[in-house]
C-alpha positions, 0 to 999 in steps of 0.5 A: 153736882155734874151741872155745877161742874159743867157750869164752872168749866164753861165760866172758866172757858169763857174767862180764859178765852177773853183773857187770852184774846184781850190779855185781860178781862178774865176777872171781869167775866169770872167775878160776876159769873161766880157771884150769880151762877155759882152763888159765891159771895163777893170776897170768895168770888174775887179771891177765887178769880185771882187764882184762876187768872194766875193759871189763865195768864200762865197758859197764855204767857207760854204761847206769847213766850214761844212767839218771843212777844214778851218784854222781859224788862217791863215784865220784871218791873210789873212783877215787882209792883204787882207783888206789892199791889197784890198784897195790899189789894188782898188785905183791902179785899177782906176788909171792905164791905161788899157794897164798897167792893161792888162800887169799886168794880163798877167804877173800874168797868165804866172807866175802862169802857170809856177809855176804850171808846175814846182811844 
């Protein structure tokens, strides 16, 4: 199981680096890697990713906080919306089919990519 440990640490390292550098994207790395290389099903990979992202974001936030780069009013508003959205999203996650989840994820990736190209 040492191979699995190293593989998962490398996946986390890559996701953490992307998340810290871009401020997002850890989930776009973790979900596909956990399903392909760690052989997790879609729901388990997404649920695992959510918890991993929490710690990646917490770590990155500490350094942004030290540089006084956080807008606290926006943060509080986003937290309020994020709590409600997180609740709804987690309820949907366990009730949607794997194909529906995959389609939503692909659409999100395509939308994000197109937005980045035309900005």
